[in-house]
N, C-alpha and C positions, 0 to 999 in steps of 0.2 A: 930476885921482886916478886915481886907476886902476884894474883890474878882473882881480881874478885870477881861475880856473881852477881848483881838486884833482878834472882829469880822474878819479883814483882811485876819486873818491865818485860822479860822477857814473850816475846808476838809468837816463840817458834818455826822461824825461820828456815833453823838449818846451815845458818853460812862457819859455825862455829865447830857445828860434826864436822862440813864439809876443809873446813884447813885443817883441824885438825882432832880430829878419831879419837887419836891419846888422852885426848882431856876433856874429850865431848861426849854423851850422848842422850837422844832425842826418840824420846815413843812414840807410837804412833800415835799418837793426841797432838806431840810438837812439845811437851814436857819434856825441859833438857833436864841434866843427870850430872852433873863436874864428876868425874874420878880423878881428881888427885885429892890429895891434904892441902882444900882452903884453906888452912891459918895455917900450913908452914909453906916454905919459901918454891917457887921452880926447879924441879933437876935441870941444870945448864942447857942436855937437850929438847929440853921440851920449851924452853925461852925463847924458837925463833917462830914453833905454832903459834905459841898463844896470841906473839903481838899480832903473829899475821889475824889470828881469827878474833881478835879489838876491835882490828882498823877494816876486816869485814863488817862485821856487828851495824846490818843498817838502823838499830831503834837506839845503837853507843849503852847496851847492859854489861860487856867488858870493862872491866880499869883493871891494867898493870899500877903495879906502886909499885919504887923502890929501884935503884939501879938494876944495871947491869952481874950486878957483884951480889945483892939482895937479892 
């Protein structure tokens, strides 16, 4: 499973950081930084927080691809 972010559309609501602080960080201006390798599959222990963050994003900038195993 991979998690991609459309940084251009991110509005800095911070729901992702709240749901998955090990994956996302927002600075004082609301600009998001990813704390994982966006080119690699997520480790198993980060998949559930990633799914939760993607569901909570009010703008829909987080996209999960691949299955549970990939």
